[in-house]
C-alpha positions in Angstrom: 89.7 83.7 102.0 86.0 84.1 102.9 86.4 83.2 106.6 89.6 85.2 107.1 87.7 88.4 106.0 84.7 87.9 108.2 85.8 90.5 110.7 85.3 94.2 111.2 89.0 95.1 110.7 88.9 93.6 107.2 88.7 96.3 104.5 86.9 93.9 102.2 84.3 93.0 104.8 83.7 96.7 105.5 83.3 97.4 101.8 80.9 94.5 101.4 78.7 95.8 104.2 78.6 99.3 102.7 77.7 98.0 99.2 75.0 95.6 100.7 73.4 98.5 102.7 73.5 100.8 99.7 72.0 98.2 97.4 69.3 97.4 99.9 68.4 101.1 100.2 68.4 101.4 96.4 65.9 98.4 96.2 63.7 100.1 98.8 63.6 103.4 96.8 62.9 101.5 93.6 60.0 99.7 95.3 58.6 103.0 96.7 58.8 104.7 93.3 57.2 101.7 91.6 54.3 101.8 94.2 53.8 105.5 93.6 53.6 105.0 89.9 51.1 102.1 90.2 47.4 103.0 89.6 44.5 101.6 91.7 43.8 98.8 89.2 47.4 97.5 89.5 48.7 98.8 86.1 51.8 101.1 85.9 50.9 104.7 85.1 54.4 105.3 83.9 57.2 102.9 83.3 60.3 103.6 85.4 63.8 102.1 85.5 64.6 102.0 89.2 67.5 99.6 88.6 69.5 102.6 87.4 69.7 103.7 91.0 71.2 100.3 92.1 73.5 100.2 89.1 74.9 103.7 89.8 75.4 102.9 93.5 77.3 99.6 92.8 79.4 101.2 90.0 80.4 104.3 92.0 81.1 102.7 95.4 84.8 101.9 96.0 86.6 100.7 99.1 88.0 104.1 99.8 86.1 107.3 100.5 88.2 109.4 98.2 87.8 107.0 95.3 84.1 106.9 95.8 83.8 110.6 95.9 85.9 111.0 92.8 84.0 108.4 90.8 80.8 110.0 92.1 81.7 113.3 90.6 82.8 111.7 87.3 79.5 109.7 87.1 77.3 112.8 87.8 79.2 114.9 85.2 79.2 112.1 82.6 75.5 111.4 83.1 74.7 115.1 82.7 76.7 115.4 79.6 75.2 112.2 78.1 71.7 113.4 78.9 72.4 116.8 77.1 73.8 114.9 74.1 70.7 112.6 74.0 68.4 115.7 74.2 70.2 117.2 71.2 69.9 114.0 69.2 66.2 113.6 70.1 65.4 117.2 69.0 67.5 116.9 65.9 65.6 113.8 64.8 68.1 112.3 62.4 67.4 109.3 60.2 67.3 105.8 61.5 70.7 104.9 60.0 72.2 108.0 61.7 70.6 107.0 65.0 72.1 103.5 64.7 75.5 104.9 63.8 75.5 107.2 66.8 74.4 104.3 69.0 77.1 101.9 67.9 79.8 104.5 68.1 78.8 105.6 71.6 78.6 102.0 72.8 82.1 101.1 71.5 83.8 104.2 72.8 81.9 104.2 76.1 83.0 100.7 77.1 86.5 101.2 75.7 87.1 104.2 77.9 86.0 102.8 81.2 89.6 102.5 82.4 90.9 105.6 80.6 88.4 108.3 81.4 85.4 107.4 83.6 83.6 110.7 83.0 83.7 110.4 79.2 82.8 106.7 79.5 79.8 107.6 81.6 78.6 110.3 79.1 78.9 107.9 76.1 77.3 105.0 77.9 74.4 107.3 79.0 73.9 108.4 75.4 74.0 104.8 74.2 71.4 103.6 76.7 69.0 106.5 76.1 69.3 106.0 72.3 68.7 102.3 72.6 65.5 102.9 74.7 64.4 105.5 72.2 64.9 103.2 69.3 63.0 100.4 70.9 60.1 102.7 72.0 60.2 106.3 71.1 59.4 108.3 74.2 59.3 111.8 75.5 62.1 113.6 77.3 60.9 112.1 80.5 63.4 109.3 80.0 66.3 111.7 80.1 65.1 113.3 83.3 64.5 109.9 84.9 68.1 108.9 84.0 69.5 112.0 85.6 67.4 111.8 88.7 68.1 108.1 89.2 71.9 108.8 88.9 71.6 111.6 91.5 69.8 109.3 93.9 72.3 106.5 93.3 75.3 108.9 93.8 73.8 110.3 97.0 73.3 106.7 98.3 76.9 105.8 97.4 78.4 108.9 99.0 76.2 108.6 102.1 77.0 104.9 102.7 80.7 105.7 102.4 80.5 106.8 106.0 79.3 103.4 107.1 82.3 101.4 108.6 84.7 103.6 106.5 88.3 102.5 105.8 90.4 105.7 105.5 93.5 106.1 103.4 95.7 106.9 106.3 95.5 103.2 107.3 97.6 102.3 104.3 100.0 105.2 104.2 102.6 103.6 106.5 102.9 100.4 104.5 103.0 102.3 101.2 105.7 104.6 102.5 107.7 101.6 103.6 107.2 99.9 100.2 108.4 103.0 98.4 111.5 103.2 100.5 112.3 99.5 100.1 111.7 99.8 96.3 114.2 102.6 96.2 116.7 100.6 98.2 116.4 97.7 95.7 116.8 100.1 92.9 120.0 101.5 94.4 121.5 98.1 95.1 120.7 96.8 91.7 122.3 99.9 90.2 125.4 99.5 92.4 125.8 95.9 91.1 125.4 97.1 87.5 128.0 99.8 88.1 130.4 97.4 89.7 130.3 95.1 86.7 130.8 98.0 84.4 133.9 99.2 86.3 135.3 95.6 86.3 135.1 95.5 82.5 136.9 98.9 82.3 139.6 98.0 84.9 140.5 94.5 83.7 142.0 95.1 80.3 143.9 91.8 80.3 140.9 89.5 80.4 140.6 86.6 78.0 137.8 86.5 75.5 135.7 84.0 77.4 135.9 85.9 80.7 135.1 89.2 79.0 132.2 87.6 77.2 130.9 86.2 80.5 131.2 89.6 82.2 129.5 91.3 79.3 126.6 88.9 79.6 126.4 89.5 83.4 126.5 93.2 82.7 123.6 92.9 80.3 121.6 90.9 82.9 122.4 93.4 85.6 121.3 96.2 83.3 117.9 94.5 82.8 117.6 93.9 86.5 118.4 97.5 87.3 115.8 98.7 84.8 113.2 96.4 86.3 113.9 97.6 89.8 113.6 101.2 88.5 110.1 100.4 87.0 109.1 98.8 90.4 110.4 101.8 92.3 108.3 104.2 90.2 105.3 102.0 90.5 105.7 102.0 94.3 106.1 105.8 94.3 103.0 106.1 92.1 101.0 104.1 94.5 102.3 106.1 97.5 101.6 109.4 95.7 98.1 108.4 94.6 97.2 107.3 98.1 98.5 110.5 99.6 96.5 112.7 97.3 93.4 110.6 98.0 94.0 111.1 101.7 94.2 114.8 101.2 90.8 114.8 99.5 89.2 113.1 102.6 87.8 115.0 105.5 90.5 116.9 107.4 89.7 115.0 110.6 90.8 111.8 108.8 94.2 113.0 107.6 97.2 111.8 109.6 100.9 112.7 109.5 100.5 115.0 106.6 103.9 116.8 107.0 105.9 113.5 107.4 104.2 111.8 104.5 104.7 114.9 102.3 108.4 115.0 103.1 108.7 111.2 102.4 107.0 111.7 99.1 109.3 114.4 98.0 112.5 112.7 99.2 111.6 109.4 97.7 111.0 111.0 94.3 114.3 112.9 94.7 116.2 109.8 95.6 114.8 107.8 92.6 115.7 110.5 90.2 119.2 110.9 91.6 119.9 107.2 91.5 118.9 107.2 87.8 121.4 110.0 87.2 124.3 108.7 89.4 124.5 105.0 88.4 125.5 105.5 84.8 128.3 107.8 85.9 129.5 105.4 88.5 129.6 102.6 85.9 132.0 104.7 83.7 134.5 105.4 86.5 137.7 103.3 86.4 137.6 103.4 90.3 135.6 105.1 93.0 137.4 107.8 95.0 137.3 107.5 98.8 134.9 110.4 99.4 132.3 109.0 97.0 132.8 105.5 98.3 132.1 106.8 101.9 129.0 108.5 100.6 127.7 105.3 99.0 128.3 103.4 102.2 126.4 106.1 104.2 123.5 105.8 101.7 123.4 102.1 102.2 123.4 102.5 106.0 120.6 105.1 105.9 118.5 102.8 103.7 119.0 100.0 106.2 117.8 102.3 109.0 121.2 102.6 110.5 123.3 105.7 111.4 125.5 106.6 108.4 128.8 108.6 108.3 128.8 110.7 105.2 132.0 112.6 104.4 132.3 116.3 104.9 133.4 116.8 101.3 133.7 114.6 98.1 135.9 114.7 95.1 134.8 117.1 92.3 137.8 117.1 90.0 137.3 116.6 86.3 134.6 114.1 85.4 133.7 113.7 89.1 132.0 117.2 89.1 128.9 115.8 87.4 128.7 113.1 90.1 129.0 115.4 93.1 125.5 116.9 93.0 123.6 113.5 92.7 125.7 112.0 95.5 125.0 114.9 97.9 121.3 114.8 97.1 121.2 111.0 97.6 122.9 111.3 101.0 120.6 114.0 102.1 117.5 112.3 100.8 118.2 108.9 102.5 119.0 110.7 105.7 115.7 112.6 105.7 113.8 109.4 104.7 115.3 107.6 107.7 114.3 110.5 110.0 110.7 110.8 108.7 110.2 107.0 108.7 111.3 106.9 112.4 108.9 109.7 113.2 106.1 108.0 111.3 106.4 104.6 112.9 105.1 105.5 116.4 102.0 107.2 114.8 101.2 104.3 112.5 101.9 101.4 114.9 
């Protein structure tokens, strides 16, 4: 894995180079600040914590520019809030037990919310660190200002180094769009298998007990498989959506195929929602009318990147009226997905 990523077209290698350069610059800034704070006799005139610069840089930097900028803003906002809270606590001067209670609470909540809310986590972690230093050695408000300035320097380094060998989001959009389409195709086929078993149980009223029990067990397994493919489809759609919005937050010159990707995003979401609505209705039908069957075959053809032949009209009598709208939307969505994917492929090749 190490040797296979030692190349410039590897996102991991590019990210490693960016982090290495940013950390090196952070070390140089720390060394310069330490030298400036050192008196002529070699003693430190004022103790500084330059490693906060490197820590901020490493924590903020992510492989993608958009993620780095987002975490950068969250880190700056969280640090500012934490410094203001620490300033209030220092001026309030509570008892030692109260100090310790606030410290422990901020520490637990700060590290617990790293994956939930990065800004709140940064604020609580800043408060925890400043309180810990203040408890060890009560200091002036210089510590709060130093924390804020070091975070600003580290954030500036992280954002500036993001332009070194960048790896933009549009490089992944083609594969993510294909993954979303394939996940929807698996979702549709698993649903069709589930619906076919459901119709078989409804149609065959003369089945013996063992055969009916076997079909019932297969139907339950197909239901679980359909629900699993639905979860995977929405995960793939979520990844596609998140990457698209990250790309839109990047510089305009680095955005590619925005109309096609936006249409794919909308149609894939529409297709997934209509599959969820149509499959339970298909499972309850004693048999599928010719128009709906032709629509299902056209959907299958479009998902396989072939030319489909949808019917001009489908049955809408009685219970079929509730199925007509989802079927039309699925046919239209798969047709548009096929068109946009074909238009996207030459640009992403």
